[in-house]
Structures are given as C-alpha cells and as structure tokens.
TIMI-914076 format. One record per residue: residue in one letter; residue number from 1; chain; x, y, z of N, C-alpha, C, CB in turn. Coordinates in pm, 1 decimal, decimal comma, padded with zeros to 6 digits. Glycine has a CB too. Layout:
<recs>
<rec resn="A" resi="NUM" chain="A" n_east="X" n_north="Y" n_up="Z" ca_east="X" ca_north="Y" ca_up="Z" c_east="X" c_north="Y" c_up="Z" cb_east="X" cb_north="Y" cb_up="Z"/>
...
</recs>
This chain:
<recs>
<rec resn="X" resi="1" chain="A" n_east="02387,5" n_north="01891,8" n_up="00443,8" ca_east="02423,4" ca_north="01746,7" ca_up="00411,7" c_east="02305,5" c_north="01639,6" c_up="00469,8" cb_east="02576,8" cb_north="01712,4" cb_up="00484,2"/>
<rec resn="X" resi="2" chain="A" n_east="02274,3" n_north="01555,9" n_up="00396,5" ca_east="02167,5" ca_north="01458,7" ca_up="00447,3" c_east="02212,9" c_north="01371,7" c_up="00552,0" cb_east="02115,8" cb_north="01372,0" cb_up="00339,8"/>
<rec resn="X" resi="3" chain="A" n_east="02135,4" n_north="01343,0" n_up="00641,6" ca_east="02179,5" ca_north="01230,9" ca_up="00735,6" c_east="02203,9" c_north="01114,3" c_up="00690,2" cb_east="02097,8" cb_north="01205,2" cb_up="00827,6"/>
<rec resn="X" resi="4" chain="A" n_east="02336,0" n_north="01062,9" n_up="00709,9" ca_east="02368,6" ca_north="00935,5" ca_up="00644,7" c_east="02385,8" c_north="00802,9" c_up="00741,6" cb_east="02500,3" cb_north="00959,9" cb_up="00567,8"/>
<rec resn="X" resi="5" chain="A" n_east="02349,6" n_north="00851,2" n_up="00871,4" ca_east="02362,6" ca_north="00724,6" ca_up="00965,9" c_east="02279,6" c_north="00636,8" c_up="00924,0" cb_east="02335,6" cb_north="00742,7" cb_up="01110,1"/>
<rec resn="X" resi="6" chain="A" n_east="02348,3" n_north="00520,3" n_up="00942,7" ca_east="02259,0" ca_north="00369,1" ca_up="00931,8" c_east="02248,7" c_north="00307,6" c_up="01036,3" cb_east="02309,9" cb_north="00261,5" cb_up="00846,2"/>
<rec resn="X" resi="7" chain="A" n_east="02192,7" n_north="00207,8" n_up="01031,2" ca_east="02163,3" ca_north="00069,1" ca_up="01156,0" c_east="02158,9" c_north="-00031,7" c_up="01064,4" cb_east="02001,7" cb_north="00063,8" cb_up="01262,7"/>
<rec resn="X" resi="8" chain="A" n_east="02224,7" n_north="-00150,7" n_up="01112,4" ca_east="02177,6" ca_north="-00270,8" ca_up="01051,1" c_east="02073,3" c_north="-00349,8" c_up="01101,7" cb_east="02271,0" cb_north="-00347,4" cb_up="01040,1"/>
<rec resn="X" resi="9" chain="A" n_east="02002,3" n_north="-00404,6" n_up="01000,8" ca_east="01878,9" ca_north="-00485,8" ca_up="01060,3" c_east="01891,5" c_north="-00616,3" c_up="01015,7" cb_east="01735,6" cb_north="-00433,7" cb_up="01018,4"/>
<rec resn="X" resi="10" chain="A" n_east="01872,2" n_north="-00703,4" n_up="01106,5" ca_east="01879,7" ca_north="-00840,0" ca_up="01045,3" c_east="01725,1" c_north="-00905,1" c_up="01038,7" cb_east="01985,5" cb_north="-00937,8" cb_up="01139,9"/>
<rec resn="X" resi="11" chain="A" n_east="01705,0" n_north="-00994,5" n_up="00939,7" ca_east="01588,9" ca_north="-01038,1" ca_up="00923,4" c_east="01596,0" c_north="-01210,3" c_up="00865,8" cb_east="01520,8" cb_north="-00930,1" cb_up="00826,9"/>
<rec resn="X" resi="12" chain="A" n_east="01521,1" n_north="-01291,7" n_up="00920,0" ca_east="01523,9" ca_north="-01432,0" ca_up="00851,6" c_east="01417,0" c_north="-01409,6" c_up="00747,0" cb_east="01488,8" cb_north="-01568,2" cb_up="00956,3"/>
<rec resn="X" resi="13" chain="A" n_east="01444,4" n_north="-01442,8" n_up="00620,9" ca_east="01341,7" ca_north="-01451,6" ca_up="00538,6" c_east="01339,8" c_north="-01606,2" c_up="00472,0" cb_east="01355,1" cb_north="-01334,0" cb_up="00435,3"/>
<rec resn="X" resi="14" chain="A" n_east="01244,7" n_north="-01635,3" n_up="00411,2" ca_east="01224,0" ca_north="-01759,8" ca_up="00335,7" c_east="01336,7" c_north="-01772,9" c_up="00211,1" cb_east="01066,7" cb_north="-01758,8" cb_up="00276,8"/>
<rec resn="X" resi="15" chain="A" n_east="01379,5" n_north="-01873,1" n_up="00204,5" ca_east="01476,3" ca_north="-01904,8" ca_up="00120,9" c_east="01456,2" c_north="-01877,6" c_up="-00029,2" cb_east="01501,1" cb_north="-02032,1" cb_up="00142,9"/>
<rec resn="X" resi="16" chain="A" n_east="01317,2" n_north="-01885,5" n_up="-00062,3" ca_east="01296,7" ca_north="-01846,1" ca_up="-00206,0" c_east="01270,8" c_north="-01702,4" c_up="-00211,1" cb_east="01179,9" cb_north="-01922,6" cb_up="-00273,7"/>
<rec resn="X" resi="17" chain="A" n_east="01263,7" n_north="-01632,5" n_up="-00116,8" ca_east="01229,7" ca_north="-01471,5" ca_up="-00124,6" c_east="01389,6" c_north="-01415,9" c_up="-00122,1" cb_east="01119,2" cb_north="-01403,3" cb_up="00030,8"/>
<rec resn="X" resi="18" chain="A" n_east="01489,1" n_north="-01487,7" n_up="-00062,7" ca_east="01623,3" ca_north="-01442,7" ca_up="-00047,5" c_east="01692,0" c_north="-01477,2" c_up="-00206,0" cb_east="01700,9" cb_north="-01528,7" cb_up="00091,8"/>
<rec resn="X" resi="19" chain="A" n_east="01647,1" n_north="-01585,7" n_up="-00256,7" ca_east="01700,0" ca_north="-01609,1" ca_up="-00397,0" c_east="01645,6" c_north="-01507,4" c_up="-00489,4" cb_east="01663,7" cb_north="-01750,3" cb_up="-00450,7"/>
<rec resn="X" resi="20" chain="A" n_east="01515,9" n_north="-01462,3" n_up="-00468,2" ca_east="01464,3" ca_north="-01384,3" ca_up="-00570,5" c_east="01527,3" c_north="-01232,4" c_up="-00548,1" cb_east="01300,1" cb_north="-01391,3" cb_up="-00566,4"/>
<rec resn="X" resi="21" chain="A" n_east="01552,2" n_north="-01203,2" n_up="-00440,6" ca_east="01624,3" ca_north="-01072,3" ca_up="-00423,9" c_east="01735,6" c_north="-01085,9" c_up="-00462,0" cb_east="01632,9" cb_north="-01017,4" cb_up="-00303,1"/>
<rec resn="X" resi="22" chain="A" n_east="01837,9" n_north="-01192,5" n_up="-00448,7" ca_east="01961,7" ca_north="-01199,2" ca_up="-00513,7" c_east="01967,8" c_north="-01182,1" c_up="-00661,9" cb_east="02016,4" cb_north="-01316,9" cb_up="-00483,0"/>
<rec resn="X" resi="23" chain="A" n_east="01848,6" n_north="-01245,7" n_up="-00717,2" ca_east="01826,8" ca_north="-01257,6" ca_up="-00865,1" c_east="01810,9" c_north="-01109,5" c_up="-00897,5" cb_east="01693,0" cb_north="-01354,1" cb_up="-00911,7"/>
<rec resn="X" resi="24" chain="A" n_east="01701,0" n_north="-01031,8" n_up="-00845,3" ca_east="01682,2" ca_north="-00907,0" ca_up="-00870,7" c_east="01785,3" c_north="-00810,7" c_up="-00852,3" cb_east="01588,0" cb_north="-00874,9" cb_up="-00809,5"/>
<rec resn="X" resi="25" chain="A" n_east="01873,0" n_north="-00835,1" n_up="-00737,5" ca_east="01993,3" ca_north="-00738,3" ca_up="-00747,0" c_east="02096,0" c_north="-00763,0" c_up="-00853,0" cb_east="02067,2" cb_north="-00738,5" cb_up="-00619,9"/>
<rec resn="X" resi="26" chain="A" n_east="02109,5" n_north="-00870,4" n_up="-00899,7" ca_east="02230,9" ca_north="-00909,2" ca_up="-01015,3" c_east="02160,2" c_north="-00847,2" c_up="-01132,1" cb_east="02270,0" cb_north="-01095,1" cb_up="-01045,6"/>
<rec resn="X" resi="27" chain="A" n_east="02024,4" n_north="-00872,1" n_up="-01169,9" ca_east="01968,5" ca_north="-00783,2" ca_up="-01283,2" c_east="01983,3" c_north="-00650,6" c_up="-01279,7" cb_east="01839,5" cb_north="-00795,7" cb_up="-01298,5"/>
<rec resn="X" resi="28" chain="A" n_east="01965,5" n_north="-00588,3" n_up="-01157,4" ca_east="01975,4" ca_north="-00447,7" ca_up="-01144,1" c_east="02110,2" c_north="-00386,6" c_up="-01158,2" cb_east="01924,5" cb_north="-00412,1" cb_up="-01022,0"/>
<rec resn="X" resi="29" chain="A" n_east="02212,4" n_north="-00478,7" n_up="-01136,6" ca_east="02329,2" ca_north="-00444,4" ca_up="-01095,8" c_east="02358,7" c_north="-00390,0" c_up="-00963,6" cb_east="02366,0" cb_north="-00371,4" cb_up="-01175,2"/>
<rec resn="X" resi="30" chain="A" n_east="02304,9" n_north="-00400,1" n_up="-00878,5" ca_east="02281,7" ca_north="-00339,0" ca_up="-00736,0" c_east="02305,8" c_north="-00461,6" c_up="-00636,5" cb_east="02118,1" cb_north="-00271,5" cb_up="-00716,8"/>
<rec resn="X" resi="31" chain="A" n_east="02326,2" n_north="-00401,7" n_up="-00509,1" ca_east="02355,9" ca_north="-00496,5" ca_up="-00400,9" c_east="02212,2" c_north="-00542,1" c_up="-00348,9" cb_east="02450,6" cb_north="-00426,1" cb_up="-00280,3"/>
<rec resn="X" resi="32" chain="A" n_east="02223,7" n_north="-00657,0" n_up="-00265,0" ca_east="02117,2" ca_north="-00704,2" ca_up="-00212,4" c_east="02068,0" c_north="-00611,0" c_up="-00091,5" cb_east="02145,2" cb_north="-00841,3" cb_up="-00176,5"/>
<rec resn="X" resi="33" chain="A" n_east="02141,0" n_north="-00528,0" n_up="-00042,1" ca_east="02112,3" ca_north="-00441,7" ca_up="00066,7" c_east="02030,3" c_north="-00316,8" c_up="-00003,8" cb_east="02255,0" cb_north="-00396,5" cb_up="00146,4"/>
<rec resn="X" resi="34" chain="A" n_east="02056,6" n_north="-00284,7" n_up="-00135,0" ca_east="01978,6" ca_north="-00190,9" ca_up="-00218,8" c_east="01855,7" c_north="-00194,1" c_up="-00239,8" cb_east="02013,9" cb_north="-00186,4" cb_up="-00323,6"/>
<rec resn="X" resi="35" chain="A" n_east="01817,6" n_north="-00315,7" n_up="-00270,1" ca_east="01690,8" ca_north="-00382,5" ca_up="-00296,5" c_east="01621,4" c_north="-00404,8" c_up="-00190,5" cb_east="01701,0" cb_north="-00497,5" cb_up="-00358,4"/>
<rec resn="X" resi="36" chain="A" n_east="01679,9" n_north="-00442,3" n_up="-00095,6" ca_east="01595,0" ca_north="-00450,2" ca_up="00052,5" c_east="01569,9" c_north="-00327,6" c_up="00075,2" cb_east="01667,2" cb_north="-00510,5" cb_up="00186,2"/>
<rec resn="X" resi="37" chain="A" n_east="01629,6" n_north="-00221,0" n_up="00085,9" ca_east="01618,1" ca_north="-00090,2" ca_up="00127,0" c_east="01508,6" c_north="-00040,6" c_up="00050,9" cb_east="01740,7" cb_north="-00011,4" cb_up="00111,4"/>
<rec resn="X" resi="38" chain="A" n_east="01506,5" n_north="-00037,5" n_up="-00088,9" ca_east="01405,5" ca_north="-00004,4" ca_up="-00162,0" c_east="01263,9" c_north="-00065,5" c_up="-00134,9" cb_east="01445,4" cb_north="-00028,8" cb_up="-00281,3"/>
<rec resn="X" resi="39" chain="A" n_east="01264,8" n_north="-00187,4" n_up="-00108,4" ca_east="01152,0" ca_north="-00247,1" ca_up="-00058,0" c_east="01081,2" c_north="-00199,8" c_up="00060,6" cb_east="01181,3" cb_north="-00363,7" cb_up="-00037,8"/>
<rec resn="X" resi="40" chain="A" n_east="01171,1" n_north="-00186,6" n_up="00150,9" ca_east="01140,9" ca_north="-00112,6" ca_up="00277,1" c_east="01080,9" c_north="00028,6" c_up="00275,0" cb_east="01261,1" cb_north="-00102,4" cb_up="00349,0"/>
<rec resn="X" resi="41" chain="A" n_east="01152,1" n_north="00115,3" n_up="00194,9" ca_east="01107,2" ca_north="00256,6" ca_up="00172,3" c_east="00967,3" c_north="00235,3" c_up="00087,9" cb_east="01229,6" cb_north="00352,0" cb_up="00084,4"/>
<rec resn="X" resi="42" chain="A" n_east="00942,8" n_north="00149,8" n_up="00003,0" ca_east="00812,3" ca_north="00149,9" ca_up="-00063,4" c_east="00699,4" c_north="00104,2" c_up="00028,5" cb_east="00816,8" cb_north="00061,0" cb_up="-00185,7"/>
<rec resn="X" resi="43" chain="A" n_east="00732,9" n_north="-00005,2" n_up="00119,9" ca_east="00627,7" ca_north="-00025,0" ca_up="00205,4" c_east="00607,2" c_north="00059,3" c_up="00311,7" cb_east="00633,3" cb_north="-00136,8" cb_up="00250,6"/>
<rec resn="X" resi="44" chain="A" n_east="00722,2" n_north="00116,5" n_up="00371,8" ca_east="00688,8" ca_north="00250,0" ca_up="00468,6" c_east="00588,6" c_north="00352,8" c_up="00408,1" cb_east="00829,0" cb_north="00338,5" cb_up="00498,6"/>
<rec resn="X" resi="45" chain="A" n_east="00644,7" n_north="00384,7" n_up="00281,0" ca_east="00551,8" ca_north="00511,8" ca_up="00205,9" c_east="00398,8" c_north="00453,5" c_up="00210,5" cb_east="00603,9" cb_north="00546,1" cb_up="00015,7"/>
<rec resn="X" resi="46" chain="A" n_east="00376,0" n_north="00319,1" n_up="00153,2" ca_east="00240,9" ca_north="00268,0" ca_up="00169,0" c_east="00173,3" c_north="00266,8" c_up="00282,2" cb_east="00234,4" cb_north="00156,7" cb_up="00136,0"/>
<rec resn="X" resi="47" chain="A" n_east="00235,9" n_north="00214,9" n_up="00418,0" ca_east="00159,7" ca_north="00217,6" ca_up="00513,6" c_east="00123,5" c_north="00358,1" c_up="00571,2" cb_east="00213,5" cb_north="00137,7" cb_up="00598,6"/>
<rec resn="X" resi="48" chain="A" n_east="00239,2" n_north="00460,9" n_up="00563,0" ca_east="00204,1" ca_north="00601,4" ca_up="00599,4" c_east="00092,8" c_north="00636,0" c_up="00514,5" cb_east="00321,2" cb_north="00703,5" cb_up="00581,9"/>
<rec resn="X" resi="49" chain="A" n_east="00068,7" n_north="00619,5" n_up="00403,2" ca_east="-00034,3" ca_north="00664,9" ca_up="00298,1" c_east="-00169,8" c_north="00585,3" c_up="00357,2" cb_east="00013,7" cb_north="00615,3" cb_up="00122,8"/>
<rec resn="X" resi="50" chain="A" n_east="-00160,8" n_north="00468,2" n_up="00392,2" ca_east="-00283,0" ca_north="00397,4" ca_up="00434,3" c_east="-00329,7" c_north="00441,4" c_up="00579,1" cb_east="-00256,7" cb_north="00241,7" cb_up="00430,4"/>
<rec resn="X" resi="51" chain="A" n_east="-00250,4" n_north="00489,4" n_up="00650,1" ca_east="-00245,6" ca_north="00557,4" ca_up="00788,6" c_east="-00332,8" c_north="00696,1" c_up="00741,4" cb_east="-00065,0" cb_north="00590,2" cb_up="00854,5"/>
<rec resn="X" resi="52" chain="A" n_east="-00273,5" n_north="00762,8" n_up="00684,3" ca_east="-00321,5" ca_north="00897,5" ca_up="00647,8" c_east="-00480,4" c_north="00874,8" c_up="00590,0" cb_east="-00212,7" cb_north="00968,7" cb_up="00527,2"/>
<rec resn="X" resi="53" chain="A" n_east="-00482,1" n_north="00785,1" n_up="00494,0" ca_east="-00636,2" ca_north="00778,8" ca_up="00443,5" c_east="-00727,2" c_north="00730,0" c_up="00539,7" cb_east="-00656,6" cb_north="00688,4" cb_up="00322,5"/>
<rec resn="X" resi="54" chain="A" n_east="-00671,4" n_north="00651,5" n_up="00616,3" ca_east="-00763,2" ca_north="00602,3" ca_up="00747,4" c_east="-00788,2" c_north="00706,3" c_up="00827,6" cb_east="-00699,4" cb_north="00494,3" cb_up="00841,3"/>
<rec resn="X" resi="55" chain="A" n_east="-00713,6" n_north="00799,3" n_up="00881,1" ca_east="-00751,7" ca_north="00915,5" ca_up="00960,5" c_east="-00849,7" c_north="01019,1" c_up="00891,2" cb_east="-00625,3" cb_north="00986,3" cb_up="00999,7"/>
<rec resn="X" resi="56" chain="A" n_east="-00825,6" n_north="01025,8" n_up="00759,5" ca_east="-00906,8" ca_north="01109,1" ca_up="00683,4" c_east="-01063,4" c_north="01042,0" c_up="00676,5" cb_east="-00835,2" cb_north="01126,5" cb_up="00536,0"/>
<rec resn="X" resi="57" chain="A" n_east="-01070,7" n_north="00912,1" n_up="00654,4" ca_east="-01173,7" ca_north="00860,5" ca_up="00661,7" c_east="-01259,4" c_north="00857,4" c_up="00786,6" cb_east="-01148,5" cb_north="00761,5" cb_up="00622,2"/>
<rec resn="X" resi="58" chain="A" n_east="-01182,7" n_north="00845,4" n_up="00883,6" ca_east="-01241,2" ca_north="00846,6" ca_up="01039,5" c_east="-01281,9" c_north="00992,6" c_up="01059,4" cb_east="-01120,0" cb_north="00798,5" cb_up="01166,9"/>
<rec resn="X" resi="59" chain="A" n_east="-01210,9" n_north="01084,9" n_up="01016,2" ca_east="-01256,6" ca_north="01226,9" ca_up="01027,8" c_east="-01390,0" c_north="01244,4" c_up="00955,2" cb_east="-01149,3" cb_north="01326,5" cb_up="00967,9"/>
<rec resn="X" resi="60" chain="A" n_east="-01406,0" n_north="01193,0" n_up="00809,1" ca_east="-01526,9" ca_north="01202,0" ca_up="00751,8" c_east="-01643,2" c_north="01143,6" c_up="00829,0" cb_east="-01517,2" cb_north="01145,4" cb_up="00630,3"/>
<rec resn="X" resi="61" chain="A" n_east="-01642,0" n_north="01032,0" n_up="00886,3" ca_east="-01733,0" ca_north="00948,0" ca_up="00972,4" c_east="-01780,3" c_north="01042,2" c_up="01098,9" cb_east="-01650,0" cb_north="00806,0" cb_up="01026,1"/>
<rec resn="X" resi="62" chain="A" n_east="-01666,3" n_north="01105,8" n_up="01148,5" ca_east="-01694,9" ca_north="01189,0" ca_up="01273,6" c_east="-01774,1" c_north="01311,6" c_up="01241,4" cb_east="-01563,3" cb_north="01233,1" cb_up="01344,1"/>
<rec resn="X" resi="63" chain="A" n_east="-01759,1" n_north="01364,1" n_up="01091,5" ca_east="-01819,7" ca_north="01453,4" ca_up="01077,2" c_east="-01982,4" c_north="01460,3" c_up="00991,3" cb_east="-01722,1" cb_north="01517,3" cb_up="01033,4"/>
<rec resn="X" resi="64" chain="A" n_east="-01993,2" n_north="01300,7" n_up="00992,0" ca_east="-02123,6" ca_north="01285,9" ca_up="00926,1" c_east="-02132,4" c_north="01263,6" c_up="00787,0" cb_east="-02196,5" cb_north="01392,0" cb_up="00947,7"/>
<rec resn="X" resi="65" chain="A" n_east="-02003,2" n_north="01266,2" n_up="00703,4" ca_east="-01995,8" ca_north="01259,6" ca_up="00561,0" c_east="-01983,0" c_north="01118,4" c_up="00536,9" cb_east="-01882,3" cb_north="01341,7" cb_up="00498,8"/>
<rec resn="X" resi="66" chain="A" n_east="-02085,6" n_north="01052,3" n_up="00510,2" ca_east="-02096,7" ca_north="00896,2" ca_up="00472,9" c_east="-02210,1" c_north="00892,3" c_up="00399,0" cb_east="-02108,0" cb_north="00789,7" cb_up="00594,5"/>
<rec resn="X" resi="67" chain="A" n_east="-02204,1" n_north="00756,5" n_up="00328,0" ca_east="-02295,7" ca_north="00722,3" ca_up="00233,2" c_east="-02356,2" c_north="00603,4" c_up="00295,2" cb_east="-02236,9" cb_north="00700,8" cb_up="00094,3"/>
<rec resn="X" resi="68" chain="A" n_east="-02487,1" n_north="00574,8" n_up="00280,9" ca_east="-02559,7" ca_north="00476,3" ca_up="00336,8" c_east="-02534,7" c_north="00336,6" c_up="00267,2" cb_east="-02699,8" cb_north="00517,1" cb_up="00332,6"/>
<rec resn="X" resi="69" chain="A" n_east="-02526,1" n_north="00227,4" n_up="00345,0" ca_east="-02478,4" ca_north="00116,7" ca_up="00297,1" c_east="-02575,6" c_north="00063,9" c_up="00193,1" cb_east="-02451,1" cb_north="00026,2" cb_up="00403,6"/>
<rec resn="X" resi="70" chain="A" n_east="-02687,5" n_north="00094,4" n_up="00196,1" ca_east="-02810,0" ca_north="00058,0" ca_up="00095,0" c_east="-02767,0" c_north="00101,6" c_up="-00026,5" cb_east="-02954,3" cb_north="00125,9" cb_up="00125,3"/>
<rec resn="X" resi="71" chain="A" n_east="-02741,1" n_north="00239,2" n_up="-00027,2" ca_east="-02695,8" ca_north="00282,3" ca_up="-00167,8" c_east="-02588,9" c_north="00237,8" c_up="-00248,9" cb_east="-02671,0" cb_north="00397,2" cb_up="-00165,2"/>
<rec resn="X" resi="72" chain="A" n_east="-02474,3" n_north="00203,0" n_up="-00143,8" ca_east="-02350,6" ca_north="00137,3" ca_up="-00188,5" c_east="-02366,8" c_north="-00000,1" c_up="-00250,4" cb_east="-02259,5" cb_north="00125,4" cb_up="-00075,2"/>
<rec resn="X" resi="73" chain="A" n_east="-02471,7" n_north="-00073,3" n_up="-00161,7" ca_east="-02491,5" ca_north="-00204,4" ca_up="-00238,2" c_east="-02573,4" c_north="-00220,6" c_up="-00363,4" cb_east="-02546,9" cb_north="-00292,1" cb_up="-00153,3"/>
<rec resn="X" resi="74" chain="A" n_east="-02685,1" n_north="-00118,6" n_up="-00355,0" ca_east="-02749,0" ca_north="-00105,1" ca_up="-00468,7" c_east="-02668,9" c_north="-00072,4" c_up="-00612,5" cb_east="-02838,9" cb_north="-00008,6" cb_up="-00437,2"/>
<rec resn="X" resi="75" chain="A" n_east="-02565,3" n_north="00004,2" n_up="-00603,7" ca_east="-02487,3" ca_north="00057,4" ca_up="-00691,3" c_east="-02403,1" c_north="-00061,8" c_up="-00725,9" cb_east="-02416,9" cb_north="00179,3" cb_up="-00642,2"/>
<rec resn="X" resi="76" chain="A" n_east="-02341,8" n_north="-00136,0" n_up="-00627,0" ca_east="-02256,7" ca_north="-00252,1" ca_up="-00671,1" c_east="-02347,7" c_north="-00366,0" c_up="-00738,7" cb_east="-02175,6" cb_north="-00313,3" cb_up="-00541,5"/>
<rec resn="X" resi="77" chain="A" n_east="-02474,6" n_north="-00373,2" n_up="-00678,7" ca_east="-02568,6" ca_north="-00483,1" ca_up="-00750,9" c_east="-02583,0" c_north="-00448,0" c_up="-00913,7" cb_east="-02733,3" cb_north="-00481,3" cb_up="-00675,4"/>
<rec resn="X" resi="78" chain="A" n_east="-02577,7" n_north="-00313,2" n_up="-00945,4" ca_east="-02601,5" ca_north="-00297,1" ca_up="-01061,6" c_east="-02492,9" c_north="-00273,0" c_up="-01165,2" cb_east="-02680,3" cb_north="-00213,2" cb_up="-01057,9"/>
<rec resn="X" resi="79" chain="A" n_east="-02358,5" n_north="-00321,8" n_up="-01114,1" ca_east="-02234,3" ca_north="-00305,0" ca_up="-01189,6" c_east="-02247,1" c_north="-00401,0" c_up="-01308,4" cb_east="-02103,0" cb_north="-00335,2" cb_up="-01100,0"/>
<rec resn="X" resi="80" chain="A" n_east="-02316,1" n_north="-00506,3" n_up="-01283,0" ca_east="-02326,4" ca_north="-00613,5" ca_up="-01410,3" c_east="-02408,0" c_north="-00595,9" c_up="-01512,9" cb_east="-02365,2" cb_north="-00738,3" cb_up="-01375,0"/>
<rec resn="X" resi="81" chain="A" n_east="-02491,1" n_north="-00485,8" n_up="-01493,8" ca_east="-02593,5" ca_north="-00441,9" ca_up="-01605,0" c_east="-02547,0" c_north="-00342,4" c_up="-01707,1" cb_east="-02715,0" cb_north="-00379,6" cb_up="-01541,6"/>
<rec resn="X" resi="82" chain="A" n_east="-02637,2" n_north="-00342,8" n_up="-01809,2" ca_east="-02580,0" ca_north="-00246,5" ca_up="-01920,3" c_east="-02575,7" c_north="-00130,7" c_up="-01873,3" cb_east="-02651,1" cb_north="-00236,0" cb_up="-02045,0"/>
<rec resn="X" resi="83" chain="A" n_east="-02676,9" n_north="-00036,2" n_up="-01784,2" ca_east="-02653,9" ca_north="00070,3" ca_up="-01745,2" c_east="-02666,1" c_north="00081,3" c_up="-01587,4" cb_east="-02729,8" cb_north="00148,8" cb_up="-01817,4"/>
<rec resn="X" resi="84" chain="A" n_east="-02550,1" n_north="00056,4" n_up="-01537,9" ca_east="-02542,9" ca_north="00050,8" ca_up="-01405,7" c_east="-02578,3" c_north="00205,7" c_up="-01348,7" cb_east="-02398,5" cb_north="-00006,4" cb_up="-01366,7"/>
<rec resn="X" resi="85" chain="A" n_east="-02606,5" n_north="00202,4" n_up="-01198,9" ca_east="-02662,9" ca_north="00318,7" ca_up="-01128,9" c_east="-02519,4" c_north="00410,5" c_up="-01114,8" cb_east="-02744,6" cb_north="00271,9" cb_up="-00969,3"/>
<rec resn="X" resi="86" chain="A" n_east="-02534,6" n_north="00543,3" n_up="-01105,7" ca_east="-02454,4" ca_north="00620,5" ca_up="-01087,5" c_east="-02384,1" c_north="00585,6" c_up="-00950,0" cb_east="-02512,4" cb_north="00740,1" cb_up="-01103,5"/>
<rec resn="X" resi="87" chain="A" n_east="-02258,0" n_north="00626,9" n_up="-00924,3" ca_east="-02179,8" ca_north="00626,0" ca_up="-00806,2" c_east="-02247,5" c_north="00693,4" c_up="-00702,0" cb_east="-02052,0" cb_north="00683,2" cb_up="-00825,8"/>
<rec resn="X" resi="88" chain="A" n_east="-02282,0" n_north="00631,9" n_up="-00585,0" ca_east="-02356,5" ca_north="00695,3" ca_up="-00491,7" c_east="-02245,9" c_north="00804,3" c_up="-00429,6" cb_east="-02422,4" cb_north="00585,4" cb_up="-00384,0"/>
<rec resn="X" resi="89" chain="A" n_east="-02319,3" n_north="00910,9" n_up="-00382,9" ca_east="-02227,9" ca_north="01015,6" ca_up="-00326,7" c_east="-02281,0" c_north="01133,0" c_up="-00277,6" cb_east="-02138,9" cb_north="01055,0" cb_up="-00416,2"/>
</recs>
C-alpha cells in the first residue's frame, strides 16, 4: 500500500493567486488542496529535472565535452539569414 501520510503546509499567497486557484478548483470540480498539490508536484518534478540536467552538463564540462563560444555565437548570428549555419557540435 502506498504511503498516505501527509503534512499540512501553510503559505501566504497573494489574493489574486488564491482567487485563481479557487476558480481553477471549481472549474475542475476539485478542491483547492488538490490544485495546490498538483502545482507542487509539477514544480518539484521540474526542479529535479533541472538539477539532473545541471549535473549532466557539469559532467560534460569536466570531461571537456564543450563547444567554443565563438562557434555558438556565429551560429546564433546566422539564424536570421536565409541559410543559417548548422548547429555547432
């Protein structure tokens, strides 16, 4: 059986945000707590993925797997022309 232990968290949020949460909850026929829980789960997932990607990028830098900034800048500068440069890599 899944762990169903919970903990109540309290946060002060701007009134306009609380009103939007209430509106979303009523549109979805869900509770305010359900909407907040879904938002927190999405935020936690996003932050965990950001952390994983940062660690992966730092490992690439440590291993010397980098692209020189001049190549990246030349590519970015070419994006506005008819035939842009290929993505550096």
